[in-house]
C-alpha positions as CSV (number, residue, x, y, z in Angstrom):
1,M,0.2,-0.2,0.4
2,G,1.2,3.8,-0.7
3,P,1.3,6.3,2.2
4,D,-2.1,7.7,1.5
5,T,-4.0,4.1,2.4
6,L,-5.7,3.3,5.2
7,S,-3.3,1.2,7.0
8,A,-0.3,3.4,6.3
9,T,0.6,3.4,10.5
10,A,4.2,1.7,10.4
11,A,7.2,4.4,10.8
12,R,8.6,4.8,7.6
13,P,12.1,6.4,7.3
14,D,10.9,7.9,3.6
15,L,8.3,10.0,5.6
16,S,8.9,13.1,8.0
17,M,7.7,12.8,11.3
18,A,4.4,15.0,10.8
19,Q,3.6,12.9,7.6
20,Q,3.7,10.0,9.8
21,A,2.1,11.5,12.3
22,Y,-0.8,12.6,9.9
23,L,-1.2,9.2,8.0
24,Q,-1.6,7.3,12.0
25,L,-4.2,9.9,13.4
26,R,-6.0,10.3,10.0
27,E,-6.7,6.6,10.0
28,R,-7.9,6.3,13.8
29,L,-10.2,9.4,13.0
30,V,-11.5,7.9,10.0
31,M,-12.1,4.3,11.6
32,L,-13.3,6.1,14.2
33,D,-10.7,4.7,17.2
34,I,-11.0,8.2,17.8
35,T,-14.9,8.8,18.3
36,P,-16.6,11.9,17.0
37,G,-16.5,14.4,19.6
38,E,-13.7,13.3,21.7
39,P,-11.0,15.7,22.8
40,L,-7.4,15.0,21.7
41,N,-4.7,14.9,24.5
42,E,-1.7,15.3,22.3
43,Q,0.4,14.4,24.9
44,A,-0.9,10.9,25.2
45,L,-0.9,10.9,21.0
46,A,2.6,12.2,21.1
47,A,3.5,9.2,23.4
48,E,1.6,6.8,21.3
49,L,2.3,8.1,18.2
50,Q,6.3,8.2,18.7
51,V,6.4,11.7,17.3
52,G,7.6,15.0,19.1
53,R,4.9,17.7,19.7
54,T,5.7,20.0,17.1
55,P,5.3,17.2,14.3
56,L,2.1,16.2,15.9
57,R,0.7,19.9,15.8
58,E,1.6,20.1,12.1
59,A,-0.4,16.9,11.5
60,I,-3.3,18.2,13.8
61,K,-3.3,21.5,11.9
62,R,-3.6,19.5,8.4
63,L,-6.3,17.2,9.7
64,E,-8.2,20.4,10.8
65,T,-8.2,22.1,7.1
66,E,-9.2,18.5,6.0
67,H,-12.5,18.7,8.7
68,F,-11.6,15.7,10.5
69,L,-10.7,17.7,13.7
70,V,-12.1,21.0,15.0
71,T,-10.0,23.4,17.8
72,F,-12.2,25.7,20.1
73,A,-10.3,28.6,21.9
74,R,-9.8,27.9,25.5
75,R,-11.5,24.3,24.9
76,G,-9.2,22.1,22.8
77,T,-9.1,20.0,19.9
78,F,-12.0,17.7,19.0
79,A,-12.6,15.0,16.5
80,T,-15.5,16.3,14.3
81,R,-18.7,15.2,14.5
82,V,-19.8,12.4,11.7
83,D,-22.6,14.4,9.4
84,P,-24.2,11.7,6.8
85,T,-25.9,15.2,5.4
86,A,-22.7,15.7,4.1
87,L,-22.7,12.7,2.2
88,A,-24.7,14.2,-0.5
89,E,-21.7,16.7,-1.4
90,I,-19.1,14.4,-0.9
91,S,-20.8,11.8,-3.3
92,E,-21.5,14.6,-6.1
93,V,-17.9,15.5,-6.4
94,R,-16.8,11.7,-6.1
95,Q,-19.3,10.8,-8.5
96,A,-17.9,13.5,-11.0
97,L,-14.3,12.8,-10.7
98,E,-14.2,9.2,-10.0
99,P,-14.6,8.0,-13.5
100,L,-12.5,10.6,-14.9
101,A,-9.9,8.8,-12.6
102,A,-10.6,5.3,-13.5
103,R,-11.1,6.4,-17.5
104,R,-7.3,8.0,-17.2
105,A,-6.4,4.7,-15.2
106,A,-7.3,2.5,-17.7
107,R,-5.7,4.6,-20.5
108,L,-2.2,5.0,-18.9
109,A,-1.9,2.0,-16.6
110,D,1.7,0.2,-17.5
111,R,2.9,-3.2,-17.0
112,S,3.7,-2.4,-13.6
113,G,0.6,-0.5,-12.6
114,R,-1.3,-3.7,-14.2
115,E,0.7,-5.8,-12.1
116,D,-0.3,-3.8,-8.8
117,L,-3.6,-4.0,-10.0
118,E,-3.2,-7.8,-10.4
119,A,-2.5,-8.3,-7.0
120,I,-5.3,-6.3,-5.5
121,R,-7.2,-8.3,-7.5
122,T,-5.8,-11.1,-5.8
123,A,-6.3,-9.8,-2.2
124,L,-10.2,-9.2,-2.8
125,L,-10.8,-12.7,-4.0
126,A,-9.1,-13.8,-0.7
127,L,-11.3,-11.6,1.4
128,D,-15.2,-13.6,2.5
129,R,-17.8,-13.3,5.0
130,T,-15.4,-13.7,7.7
131,S,-13.3,-10.9,6.8
132,T,-13.9,-7.6,9.1
133,P,-15.6,-4.8,8.0
134,R,-12.2,-3.0,8.8
135,R,-10.5,-5.6,6.3
136,H,-13.0,-4.6,3.6
137,M,-12.6,-0.8,4.1
138,E,-9.1,-1.3,4.0
139,M,-9.3,-3.0,0.6
140,D,-12.0,-0.4,-0.9
141,V,-9.2,2.5,-0.1
142,Q,-6.4,0.2,-1.5
143,V,-8.4,0.1,-5.0
144,H,-9.4,3.9,-4.9
145,T,-5.6,4.8,-4.6
146,T,-4.1,2.7,-6.6
147,I,-6.6,3.8,-9.5
148,Y,-5.9,7.5,-8.5
149,A,-2.4,7.1,-8.8
150,L,-2.3,5.0,-12.2
151,A,-4.3,8.3,-13.2
152,R,-1.2,10.3,-13.2
153,N,-2.8,13.6,-11.9
154,S,-1.6,14.7,-8.5
155,H,-4.1,17.3,-8.3
156,L,-6.8,14.9,-9.1
157,E,-5.1,12.2,-6.8
158,S,-4.9,14.8,-3.7
159,S,-8.6,15.8,-4.8
160,L,-10.3,12.3,-4.6
161,T,-7.9,10.9,-2.0
162,H,-9.4,13.9,0.2
163,F,-12.8,13.0,-0.5
164,L,-12.3,9.6,0.1
165,F,-11.1,9.4,3.5
166,L,-14.0,11.7,4.1
167,A,-16.8,9.2,2.9
168,M,-15.2,6.2,4.6
169,R,-15.6,8.3,8.1
170,I,-19.2,8.0,7.8
171,W,-19.1,4.6,6.3
172,S,-17.3,4.0,9.4
173,A,-20.3,4.9,11.2
174,A,-22.5,3.0,9.1
175,V,-20.7,0.1,8.4
176,R,-21.9,-2.2,11.2
177,R,-25.4,-1.6,10.1
178,L,-24.9,-2.7,6.8
179,E,-26.0,-6.1,5.7
180,D,-23.5,-7.5,3.2
181,V,-20.1,-5.3,2.1
182,S,-19.4,-8.6,0.1
183,S,-20.7,-7.2,-2.6
184,H,-18.5,-4.5,-3.0
185,V,-15.7,-7.2,-3.8
186,A,-17.2,-7.9,-7.0
187,E,-18.4,-4.4,-8.2
188,H,-14.3,-4.1,-7.5
189,V,-12.9,-7.0,-9.5
190,R,-15.0,-5.5,-12.6
191,L,-13.4,-2.6,-12.1
192,I,-9.7,-3.3,-11.8
193,D,-10.3,-5.8,-14.7
194,A,-11.9,-3.0,-17.1
195,V,-8.8,-0.8,-16.0
196,A,-6.2,-3.6,-16.5
197,T,-7.5,-4.2,-20.0
198,G,-7.6,-0.7,-20.6
199,D,-11.4,-0.7,-21.3
200,E,-11.9,3.4,-20.5
201,D,-15.7,3.7,-20.8
202,L,-16.3,0.2,-18.6
203,A,-14.3,1.5,-16.1
204,A,-15.5,4.5,-16.0
205,R,-19.2,3.3,-16.0
206,L,-18.4,0.9,-13.2
207,M,-16.7,3.5,-11.4
208,L,-19.8,5.6,-11.5
209,E,-21.8,2.6,-10.5
210,H,-20.0,1.6,-7.6
211,M,-20.0,5.5,-6.2
212,E,-24.2,5.2,-6.7
213,H,-24.1,1.8,-4.8
214,F,-22.0,3.3,-2.2
215,E,-23.9,6.0,-1.6
216,D,-27.0,4.3,-1.7
217,A,-26.1,1.5,0.8
218,I,-25.1,4.0,3.3
219,R,-28.2,6.4,3.0
220,R,-30.2,2.7,3.9
221,V,-29.0,2.3,7.3
222,L,-28.1,6.2,8.6
């Protein structure tokens, strides 16, 4: 997985301490390990993440701009509430941009990219009904972030990554009430196959359908 995936929590020498703190803290926020509305204890977090206060504060500032955290004068910093009403706005952006990323990825994926897709495909097919919701979410993130990278547009990639994690936080609040998350596996496999074979139109269509199914599933339980 790349540095923007859900499970990028291990220390990596190629990343700054602030970036490592950001990735680890974002995962806790997205997965609701830090619950909505919970105050942050910077001293405890710095010790847990094994980073200094300065890089931690840099990470916190970044997460504030991305709407995962909010700071109130004289009160402290808190995890933002999960707002299901924001799903419509997030989905509107994703439904416009995700098919573009899929189309570009299908057109531009090279041999190395196709090998990455094949590895993800294999991991997806290894999932079953006993796999945890968290594991399904990790694979969902890996599919999307890999496609973003293959699209080779840094502005598109950074924008979609931001909205992806906002959507995943809402999914975290809903996933335990979803009857079946395994259906995403079949959708992802078809999408990966379309990208890997260079079928731009099919990749874009399958991505849009996947976005629509995702929003519908979340709305049914929220």
